[in-house]
SEVEX-738279 format. One record per atom (N, C-alpha, C): residue in one letter; atom name; x, z, y. Coordinates in Angstrom, 2 decimals, always signed. Atoms other than C-alpha are relative to their C-alpha. Layout:
// SEVEX-738279
r resn A&name CA&c1 X&c3 Z&c2 Y .
...
***
This chain:
// SEVEX-738279
r resn M&name N&c1 -0.45&c3 +0.29&c2 -1.34 .
r resn M&name CA&c1 +4.98&c3 -14.04&c2 -22.38 .
r resn M&name C&c1 -1.16&c3 -0.36&c2 +0.92 .
r resn E&name N&c1 +1.17&c3 +0.41&c2 -0.78 .
r resn E&name CA&c1 +1.71&c3 -15.56&c2 -21.18 .
r resn E&name C&c1 -0.77&c3 +1.22&c2 +0.51 .
r resn A&name N&c1 +0.74&c3 -1.19&c2 -0.40 .
r resn A&name CA&c1 -0.03&c3 -12.15&c2 -21.13 .
r resn A&name C&c1 +0.76&c3 +0.77&c2 +1.08 .
r resn N&name N&c1 -0.80&c3 -0.69&c2 -1.00 .
r resn N&name CA&c1 +2.85&c3 -10.59&c2 -19.18 .
r resn N&name C&c1 -0.07&c3 -0.73&c2 +1.34 .
r resn H&name N&c1 +0.10&c3 +0.79&c2 -1.22 .
r resn H&name CA&c1 +2.73&c3 -13.44&c2 -16.65 .
r resn H&name C&c1 -1.34&c3 +0.23&c2 +0.68 .
r resn R&name N&c1 +1.33&c3 -0.23&c2 -0.52 .
r resn R&name CA&c1 -1.01&c3 -12.99&c2 -16.26 .
r resn R&name C&c1 -0.09&c3 +1.41&c2 +0.59 .
r resn S&name N&c1 +0.00&c3 -1.37&c2 -0.47 .
r resn S&name CA&c1 -0.50&c3 -9.25&c2 -15.89 .
r resn S&name C&c1 +0.73&c3 +0.11&c2 +1.34 .
r resn R&name N&c1 -0.76&c3 -0.01&c2 -1.25 .
r resn R&name CA&c1 +2.10&c3 -9.84&c2 -13.18 .
r resn R&name C&c1 -0.83&c3 -0.60&c2 +1.12 .
r resn E&name N&c1 +0.85&c3 +0.63&c2 -1.01 .
r resn E&name CA&c1 -0.24&c3 -12.19&c2 -11.33 .
r resn E&name C&c1 -1.13&c3 +0.92&c2 +0.44 .
r resn E&name N&c1 +1.09&c3 -0.93&c2 -0.31 .
r resn E&name CA&c1 -3.05&c3 -9.65&c2 -11.55 .
r resn E&name C&c1 +0.51&c3 +1.17&c2 +0.85 .
r resn Y&name N&c1 -0.61&c3 -1.10&c2 -0.76 .
r resn Y&name CA&c1 -0.77&c3 -6.86&c2 -10.30 .
r resn Y&name C&c1 +0.25&c3 -0.45&c2 +1.44 .
r resn V&name N&c1 -0.30&c3 +0.52&c2 -1.33 .
r resn V&name CA&c1 +0.40&c3 -8.98&c2 -7.36 .
r resn V&name C&c1 -1.29&c3 -0.19&c2 +0.79 .
r resn R&name N&c1 +1.30&c3 +0.21&c2 -0.67 .
r resn R&name CA&c1 -3.19&c3 -9.94&c2 -6.53 .
r resn R&name C&c1 -0.59&c3 +1.32&c2 +0.46 .
r resn K&name N&c1 +0.58&c3 -1.30&c2 -0.35 .
r resn K&name CA&c1 -4.32&c3 -6.30&c2 -6.59 .
r resn K&name C&c1 +0.78&c3 +0.69&c2 +1.12 .
r resn V&name N&c1 -0.81&c3 -0.58&c2 -1.09 .
r resn V&name CA&c1 -1.41&c3 -5.14&c2 -4.42 .
r resn V&name C&c1 -0.34&c3 -0.69&c2 +1.31 .
r resn L&name N&c1 +0.28&c3 +0.74&c2 -1.24 .
r resn L&name CA&c1 -2.08&c3 -7.89&c2 -1.89 .
r resn L&name C&c1 -1.41&c3 +0.24&c2 +0.50 .
r resn D&name N&c1 +1.37&c3 -0.34&c2 -0.41 .
r resn D&name CA&c1 -5.82&c3 -7.17&c2 -1.89 .
r resn D&name C&c1 -0.04&c3 +1.38&c2 +0.65 .
r resn A&name N&c1 -0.04&c3 -1.35&c2 -0.57 .
r resn A&name CA&c1 -5.13&c3 -3.48&c2 -1.27 .
r resn A&name C&c1 +0.65&c3 -0.03&c2 +1.37 .
r resn Y&name N&c1 -0.69&c3 +0.13&c2 -1.29 .
r resn Y&name CA&c1 -2.70&c3 -4.36&c2 +1.53 .
r resn Y&name C&c1 -0.93&c3 -0.64&c2 +1.03 .
r resn R&name N&c1 +0.89&c3 +0.73&c2 -0.90 .
r resn R&name CA&c1 -5.18&c3 -6.80&c2 +3.07 .
r resn R&name C&c1 -1.11&c3 +0.90&c2 +0.53 .
r resn Q&name N&c1 +1.11&c3 -0.87&c2 -0.37 .
r resn Q&name CA&c1 -7.87&c3 -4.09&c2 +3.14 .
r resn Q&name C&c1 +0.45&c3 +1.30&c2 +0.68 .
r resn T&name N&c1 -0.51&c3 -1.23&c2 -0.60 .
r resn T&name CA&c1 -5.61&c3 -1.35&c2 +4.52 .
r resn T&name C&c1 -0.22&c3 -0.03&c2 +1.51 .
r resn P&name N&c1 +0.20&c3 -0.05&c2 -1.46 .
r resn P&name CA&c1 -6.67&c3 -0.28&c2 +8.02 .
r resn P&name C&c1 +1.34&c3 -0.06&c2 +0.74 .
r resn G&name N&c1 -1.19&c3 +0.10&c2 -0.82 .
r resn G&name CA&c1 -4.15&c3 -1.16&c2 +10.68 .
r resn G&name C&c1 +0.90&c3 -1.18&c2 -0.32 .
r resn T&name N&c1 -0.77&c3 +1.21&c2 +0.34 .
r resn T&name CA&c1 -2.87&c3 -4.33&c2 +9.01 .
r resn T&name C&c1 -0.72&c3 -1.23&c2 +0.54 .
r resn T&name N&c1 +0.62&c3 +1.25&c2 -0.48 .
r resn T&name CA&c1 -3.48&c3 -7.90&c2 +10.11 .
r resn T&name C&c1 -0.97&c3 -0.57&c2 -1.04 .
r resn G&name N&c1 +0.82&c3 +0.58&c2 +1.07 .
r resn G&name CA&c1 -5.05&c3 -8.68&c2 +6.74 .
r resn G&name C&c1 +0.52&c3 -1.34&c2 -0.47 .
r resn N&name N&c1 -0.60&c3 +1.28&c2 +0.39 .
r resn N&name CA&c1 -2.85&c3 -11.76&c2 +6.50 .
r resn N&name C&c1 +1.11&c3 +0.24&c2 -1.01 .
r resn I&name N&c1 -1.03&c3 -0.08&c2 +1.03 .
r resn I&name CA&c1 -0.61&c3 -12.32&c2 +3.49 .
r resn I&name C&c1 +1.04&c3 -1.09&c2 +0.26 .
r resn R&name N&c1 -1.10&c3 +0.94&c2 -0.19 .
r resn R&name CA&c1 +2.79&c3 -13.94&c2 +3.95 .
r resn R&name C&c1 +0.76&c3 -0.16&c2 -1.32 .
r resn H&name N&c1 -0.80&c3 +0.26&c2 +1.20 .
r resn H&name CA&c1 +5.18&c3 -15.35&c2 +1.38 .
r resn H&name C&c1 +0.85&c3 +1.23&c2 -0.36 .
r resn Q&name N&c1 -0.83&c3 -1.18&c2 +0.25 .
r resn Q&name CA&c1 +7.46&c3 -12.31&c2 +1.77 .
r resn Q&name C&c1 -0.81&c3 +1.14&c2 -0.60 .
r resn D&name N&c1 +0.86&c3 -1.03&c2 +0.58 .
r resn D&name CA&c1 +4.50&c3 -10.03&c2 +0.96 .
r resn D&name C&c1 -0.20&c3 -0.25&c2 -1.50 .
r resn R&name N&c1 +0.14&c3 +0.36&c2 +1.42 .
r resn R&name CA&c1 +3.97&c3 -11.91&c2 -2.32 .
r resn R&name C&c1 +1.27&c3 +0.32&c2 -0.77 .
r resn L&name N&c1 -1.27&c3 -0.29&c2 +0.66 .
r resn L&name CA&c1 +7.65&c3 -11.61&c2 -3.15 .
r resn L&name C&c1 +0.19&c3 +1.51&c2 -0.20 .
r resn L&name N&c1 -0.14&c3 -1.44&c2 +0.13 .
r resn L&name CA&c1 +7.63&c3 -7.86&c2 -2.49 .
r resn L&name C&c1 -0.96&c3 +0.54&c2 -1.05 .
r resn A&name N&c1 +0.96&c3 -0.46&c2 +1.01 .
r resn A&name CA&c1 +4.48&c3 -7.35&c2 -4.57 .
r resn A&name C&c1 +0.51&c3 -0.33&c2 -1.40 .
r resn A&name N&c1 -0.57&c3 +0.38&c2 +1.30 .
r resn A&name CA&c1 +6.13&c3 -9.23&c2 -7.45 .
r resn A&name C&c1 +1.19&c3 +0.89&c2 -0.35 .
r resn A&name N&c1 -1.15&c3 -0.88&c2 +0.24 .
r resn A&name CA&c1 +9.29&c3 -7.14&c2 -7.05 .
r resn A&name C&c1 -0.46&c3 +1.40&c2 -0.39 .
r resn L&name N&c1 +0.54&c3 -1.32&c2 +0.37 .
r resn L&name CA&c1 +7.21&c3 -3.94&c2 -7.19 .
r resn L&name C&c1 -0.45&c3 -0.01&c2 -1.46 .
r resn H&name N&c1 +0.39&c3 +0.13&c2 +1.41 .
r resn H&name CA&c1 +5.76&c3 -5.19&c2 -10.48 .
r resn H&name C&c1 +1.23&c3 +0.03&c2 -0.90 .
r resn D&name N&c1 -1.21&c3 +0.10&c2 +0.82 .
r resn D&name CA&c1 +9.21&c3 -6.02&c2 -11.82 .
r resn D&name C&c1 +0.72&c3 +1.34&c2 -0.09 .
r resn L&name N&c1 -0.60&c3 -1.34&c2 +0.00 .
r resn L&name CA&c1 +10.38&c3 -2.51&c2 -10.88 .
r resn L&name C&c1 -0.89&c3 +1.03&c2 -0.71 .
r resn A&name N&c1 +0.95&c3 -0.85&c2 +0.74 .
r resn A&name CA&c1 +7.40&c3 -1.11&c2 -12.84 .
r resn A&name C&c1 -0.56&c3 +1.13&c2 +0.87 .
r resn I&name N&c1 +0.65&c3 -0.96&c2 -0.88 .
r resn I&name CA&c1 +5.97&c3 +0.68&c2 -9.80 .
r resn I&name C&c1 -1.49&c3 -0.04&c2 -0.32 .
r resn P&name N&c1 +1.42&c3 +0.01&c2 +0.34 .
r resn P&name CA&c1 +2.48&c3 +1.75&c2 -10.87 .
r resn P&name C&c1 -0.87&c3 -0.46&c2 +1.19 .
r resn L&name N&c1 +0.92&c3 +0.47&c2 -1.02 .
r resn L&name CA&c1 -0.33&c3 +0.05&c2 -8.96 .
r resn L&name C&c1 -0.59&c3 +1.18&c2 +0.78 .
r resn K&name N&c1 +0.57&c3 -1.19&c2 -0.64 .
r resn K&name CA&c1 -1.81&c3 +3.48&c2 -8.23 .
r resn K&name C&c1 +0.97&c3 +0.57&c2 +1.04 .
r resn T&name N&c1 -1.01&c3 -0.48&c2 -0.95 .
r resn T&name CA&c1 +1.45&c3 +4.50&c2 -6.52 .
r resn T&name C&c1 -0.04&c3 -0.83&c2 +1.28 .
r resn V&name N&c1 +0.06&c3 +0.88&c2 -1.17 .
r resn V&name CA&c1 +1.28&c3 +1.47&c2 -4.22 .
r resn V&name C&c1 -1.28&c3 +0.25&c2 +0.78 .
r resn E&name N&c1 +1.28&c3 -0.25&c2 -0.67 .
r resn E&name CA&c1 -2.40&c3 +2.06&c2 -3.46 .
r resn E&name C&c1 +0.03&c3 +1.33&c2 +0.74 .
r resn N&name N&c1 -0.09&c3 -1.31&c2 -0.64 .
r resn N&name CA&c1 -1.75&c3 +5.73&c2 -2.72 .
r resn N&name C&c1 +0.91&c3 -0.04&c2 +1.23 .
r resn A&name N&c1 -0.90&c3 +0.13&c2 -1.14 .
r resn A&name CA&c1 +1.13&c3 +4.81&c2 -0.42 .
r resn A&name C&c1 -0.69&c3 -0.69&c2 +1.17 .
r resn L&name N&c1 +0.73&c3 +0.69&c2 -1.06 .
r resn L&name CA&c1 -1.07&c3 +2.42&c2 +1.53 .
r resn L&name C&c1 -0.99&c3 +0.95&c2 +0.67 .
r resn V&name N&c1 +0.95&c3 -0.98&c2 -0.54 .
r resn V&name CA&c1 -3.69&c3 +5.16&c2 +1.93 .
r resn V&name C&c1 +0.72&c3 +1.05&c2 +0.84 .
r resn L&name N&c1 -0.75&c3 -1.02&c2 -0.73 .
r resn L&name CA&c1 -1.12&c3 +7.75&c2 +2.99 .
r resn L&name C&c1 +0.51&c3 -0.54&c2 +1.34 .
r resn A&name N&c1 -0.51&c3 +0.58&c2 -1.24 .
r resn A&name CA&c1 +0.47&c3 +5.45&c2 +5.56 .
r resn A&name C&c1 -1.13&c3 -0.29&c2 +0.99 .
r resn A&name N&c1 +1.13&c3 +0.28&c2 -0.88 .
r resn A&name CA&c1 -2.90&c3 +4.36&c2 +6.93 .
r resn A&name C&c1 -0.53&c3 +1.29&c2 +0.61 .
r resn A&name N&c1 +0.48&c3 -1.29&c2 -0.52 .
r resn A&name CA&c1 -4.00&c3 +7.99&c2 +7.25 .
r resn A&name C&c1 +0.94&c3 +0.53&c2 +1.07 .
r resn R&name N&c1 -0.97&c3 -0.47&c2 -1.00 .
r resn R&name CA&c1 -0.81&c3 +8.89&c2 +9.08 .
r resn R&name C&c1 -0.13&c3 -0.78&c2 +1.31 .
r resn R&name N&c1 +0.12&c3 +0.82&c2 -1.20 .
r resn R&name CA&c1 -1.34&c3 +6.01&c2 +11.48 .
r resn R&name C&c1 -1.31&c3 +0.25&c2 +0.74 .
r resn L&name N&c1 +1.32&c3 -0.10&c2 -0.62 .
r resn L&name CA&c1 -5.05&c3 +6.58&c2 +12.10 .
r resn L&name C&c1 -0.40&c3 +1.42&c2 +0.40 .
r resn L&name N&c1 +0.40&c3 -1.38&c2 -0.26 .
r resn L&name CA&c1 -5.42&c3 +10.36&c2 +12.00 .
r resn L&name C&c1 +1.02&c3 +0.67&c2 +0.91 .
r resn R&name N&c1 -0.96&c3 -0.48&c2 -1.00 .
r resn R&name CA&c1 -3.35&c3 +10.97&c2 +15.10 .
r resn R&name C&c1 -0.77&c3 +0.56&c2 +1.19 .
r resn P&name N&c1 +0.68&c3 -0.50&c2 -1.21 .
r resn P&name CA&c1 -4.12&c3 +12.78&c2 +18.34 .
r resn P&name C&c1 -0.60&c3 -1.15&c2 +0.81 .
r resn A&name N&c1 +0.71&c3 +1.04&c2 -0.76 .
r resn A&name CA&c1 -6.58&c3 +10.85&c2 +20.49 .
r resn A&name C&c1 +0.83&c3 -0.51&c2 +1.18 .
r resn D&name N&c1 -0.78&c3 +0.42&c2 -1.16 .
r resn D&name CA&c1 -4.11&c3 +10.77&c2 +23.38 .
r resn D&name C&c1 +1.34&c3 -0.64&c2 -0.37 .
r resn A&name N&c1 -1.25&c3 +0.64&c2 +0.44 .
r resn A&name CA&c1 -1.27&c3 +9.32&c2 +21.28 .
r resn A&name C&c1 -0.06&c3 -1.49&c2 +0.35 .
r resn P&name N&c1 +0.00&c3 +1.43&c2 -0.32 .
r resn P&name CA&c1 -0.19&c3 +5.82&c2 +22.31 .
r resn P&name C&c1 -0.37&c3 -0.82&c2 -1.24 .
r resn P&name N&c1 +0.40&c3 +0.83&c2 +1.14 .
r resn P&name CA&c1 -1.63&c3 +3.05&c2 +20.14 .
r resn P&name C&c1 +1.22&c3 -0.58&c2 -0.73 .
r resn L&name N&c1 -1.06&c3 +0.59&c2 +0.82 .
r resn L&name CA&c1 +0.49&c3 +1.71&c2 +17.31 .
r resn L&name C&c1 -0.26&c3 -1.49&c2 -0.16 .
r resn A&name N&c1 +0.12&c3 +1.45&c2 +0.24 .
r resn A&name CA&c1 +1.17&c3 -1.98&c2 +16.75 .
r resn A&name C&c1 -0.61&c3 -0.24&c2 -1.38 .
r resn T&name N&c1 +0.58&c3 +0.41&c2 +1.28 .
r resn T&name CA&c1 -0.65&c3 -3.76&c2 +13.95 .
r resn T&name C&c1 +1.12&c3 -0.26&c2 -1.00 .
r resn V&name N&c1 -0.97&c3 +0.23&c2 +1.08 .
r resn V&name CA&c1 +1.23&c3 -3.81&c2 +10.64 .
r resn V&name C&c1 -0.13&c3 -1.46&c2 -0.44 .
r resn R&name N&c1 +0.01&c3 +1.43&c2 +0.32 .
r resn R&name CA&c1 +2.21&c3 -7.39&c2 +9.83 .
r resn R&name C&c1 +0.68&c3 -0.34&c2 -1.32 .
r resn S&name N&c1 -0.73&c3 +0.28&c2 +1.23 .
r resn S&name CA&c1 +4.07&c3 -6.98&c2 +6.55 .
r resn S&name C&c1 -0.15&c3 +1.14&c2 -1.00 .
r resn L&name N&c1 +0.04&c3 -0.99&c2 +1.06 .
r resn L&name CA&c1 +3.77&c3 -5.20&c2 +3.24 .
r resn L&name C&c1 +1.29&c3 +0.82&c2 -0.01 .
r resn A&name N&c1 -1.29&c3 -0.69&c2 -0.02 .
r resn A&name CA&c1 +7.44&c3 -4.27&c2 +3.70 .
r resn A&name C&c1 -0.06&c3 +1.27&c2 +0.85 .
r resn Y&name N&c1 +0.16&c3 -1.20&c2 -0.83 .
r resn Y&name CA&c1 +6.34&c3 -1.75&c2 +6.35 .
r resn Y&name C&c1 -0.26&c3 +1.22&c2 -0.88 .
r resn F&name N&c1 +0.42&c3 -1.10&c2 +0.87 .
r resn F&name CA&c1 +4.98&c3 +0.37&c2 +3.48 .
r resn F&name C&c1 +1.04&c3 +0.39&c2 -1.05 .
r resn Q&name N&c1 -1.00&c3 -0.27&c2 +1.04 .
r resn Q&name CA&c1 +8.11&c3 +0.27&c2 +1.30 .
r resn Q&name C&c1 +0.52&c3 +1.45&c2 +0.04 .
r resn P&name N&c1 -0.48&c3 -1.40&c2 -0.01 .
r resn P&name CA&c1 +9.47&c3 +3.66&c2 +2.51 .
r resn P&name C&c1 -1.07&c3 +1.00&c2 -0.48 .
r resn V&name N&c1 +1.06&c3 -0.90&c2 +0.43 .
r resn V&name CA&c1 +6.08&c3 +5.27&c2 +1.89 .
r resn V&name C&c1 -0.23&c3 -0.14&c2 -1.51 .
r resn I&name N&c1 +0.09&c3 +0.19&c2 +1.45 .
r resn I&name CA&c1 +5.91&c3 +3.74&c2 -1.59 .
r resn I&name C&c1 +1.09&c3 +0.82&c2 -0.68 .
r resn D&name N&c1 -1.11&c3 -0.80&c2 +0.55 .
r resn D&name CA&c1 +9.31&c3 +5.29&c2 -2.28 .
r resn D&name C&c1 -0.32&c3 +1.49&c2 +0.08 .
r resn E&name N&c1 +0.35&c3 -1.42&c2 -0.19 .
r resn E&name CA&c1 +8.08&c3 +8.62&c2 -0.90 .
r resn E&name C&c1 -1.05&c3 +0.44&c2 -1.01 .
r resn V&name N&c1 +1.09&c3 -0.36&c2 +0.92 .
r resn V&name CA&c1 +4.90&c3 +8.62&c2 -3.01 .
r resn V&name C&c1 +0.51&c3 +0.10&c2 -1.43 .
r resn Q&name N&c1 -0.58&c3 -0.09&c2 +1.34 .
r resn Q&name CA&c1 +6.97&c3 +8.00&c2 -6.14 .
r resn Q&name C&c1 +0.61&c3 +1.38&c2 -0.24 .
r resn E&name N&c1 -0.67&c3 -1.30&c2 +0.13 .
r resn E&name CA&c1 +8.76&c3 +11.29&c2 -5.47 .
r resn E&name C&c1 -0.95&c3 +1.19&c2 +0.17 .
r resn L&name N&c1 +0.94&c3 -1.09&c2 -0.28 .
r resn L&name CA&c1 +5.69&c3 +13.33&c2 -4.45 .
r resn L&name C&c1 -0.56&c3 +0.59&c2 -1.29 .
r resn K&name N&c1 +0.67&c3 -0.70&c2 +1.10 .
r resn K&name CA&c1 +4.27&c3 +15.90&c2 -6.81 .
r resn K&name C&c1 -1.34&c3 +0.51&c2 +0.54 .
r resn V&name N&c1 +1.29&c3 -0.30&c2 -0.61 .
r resn V&name CA&c1 +0.76&c3 +15.76&c2 -5.38 .
r resn V&name C&c1 -1.11&c3 -0.49&c2 -0.92 .
r resn S&name N&c1 +1.15&c3 +0.38&c2 +0.81 .
r resn S&name CA&c1 -2.55&c3 +15.67&c2 -7.21 .
r resn S&name C&c1 -0.66&c3 -1.26&c2 +0.57 .
r resn D&name N&c1 +0.73&c3 +1.19&c2 -0.44 .
r resn D&name CA&c1 -4.53&c3 +12.44&c2 -7.07 .
r resn D&name C&c1 -1.18&c3 +0.40&c2 +0.88 .
r resn D&name N&c1 +1.10&c3 -0.49&c2 -0.85 .
r resn D&name CA&c1 -7.26&c3 +14.58&c2 -5.44 .
r resn D&name C&c1 +0.37&c3 -0.11&c2 +1.48 .
r resn Y&name N&c1 -0.45&c3 +0.10&c2 -1.38 .
r resn Y&name CA&c1 -5.18&c3 +14.59&c2 -2.26 .
r resn Y&name C&c1 -0.22&c3 -1.41&c2 +0.54 .
r resn F&name N&c1 +0.17&c3 +1.38&c2 -0.45 .
r resn F&name CA&c1 -5.23&c3 +10.81&c2 -2.06 .
r resn F&name C&c1 -1.47&c3 -0.38&c2 +0.07 .
r resn Q&name N&c1 +1.45&c3 +0.22&c2 -0.08 .
r resn Q&name CA&c1 -8.96&c3 +10.78&c2 -2.80 .
r resn Q&name C&c1 -0.54&c3 +0.60&c2 +1.30 .
r resn H&name N&c1 +0.39&c3 -0.64&c2 -1.26 .
r resn H&name CA&c1 -9.39&c3 +13.19&c2 +0.12 .
r resn H&name C&c1 +0.35&c3 -0.90&c2 +1.18 .
r resn L&name N&c1 -0.40&c3 +0.90&c2 -1.08 .
r resn L&name CA&c1 -7.43&c3 +10.83&c2 +2.37 .
r resn L&name C&c1 -0.89&c3 -1.23&c2 +0.05 .
r resn R&name N&c1 +0.89&c3 +1.17&c2 +0.04 .
r resn R&name CA&c1 -9.55&c3 +7.89&c2 +1.22 .
r resn R&name C&c1 -1.35&c3 +0.33&c2 +0.66 .
r resn R&name N&c1 +1.27&c3 -0.41&c2 -0.60 .
r resn R&name CA&c1 -12.69&c3 +9.81&c2 +2.17 .
r resn R&name C&c1 +0.14&c3 +0.15&c2 +1.51 .
r resn R&name N&c1 -0.23&c3 -0.18&c2 -1.44 .
r resn R&name CA&c1 -11.22&c3 +10.68&c2 +5.58 .
r resn R&name C&c1 +0.07&c3 -1.36&c2 +0.70 .
r resn L&name N&c1 -0.12&c3 +1.33&c2 -0.61 .
r resn L&name CA&c1 -10.44&c3 +7.02&c2 +6.22 .
r resn L&name C&c1 -1.34&c3 -0.74&c2 +0.04 .
r resn D&name N&c1 +1.33&c3 +0.65&c2 +0.02 .
r resn D&name CA&c1 -13.99&c3 +5.95&c2 +5.31 .
r resn D&name C&c1 -0.82&c3 +0.59&c2 +1.10 .
***
């Protein structure tokens, strides 16, 4: 049980770190963000899926036409929940997400 608890804590920490570093977010972590990260662990959502969803959503927000109106800053991990669900269903190579990561850098 101790190892599983530690694993859960590590998963939550990594999800929150990835969220904090995602472009377009405030970088602030709220209690609800911690609860969602823990729920993602409990649902056995792979960490890579969450990370890929954050990258995909950030790319969609940032790689827009220059004349598009600015988007509000993301203030919650919950904003990414629909994209996490979408990424779970995608049949896309990890190379695609690596490409998006490079574009964001």
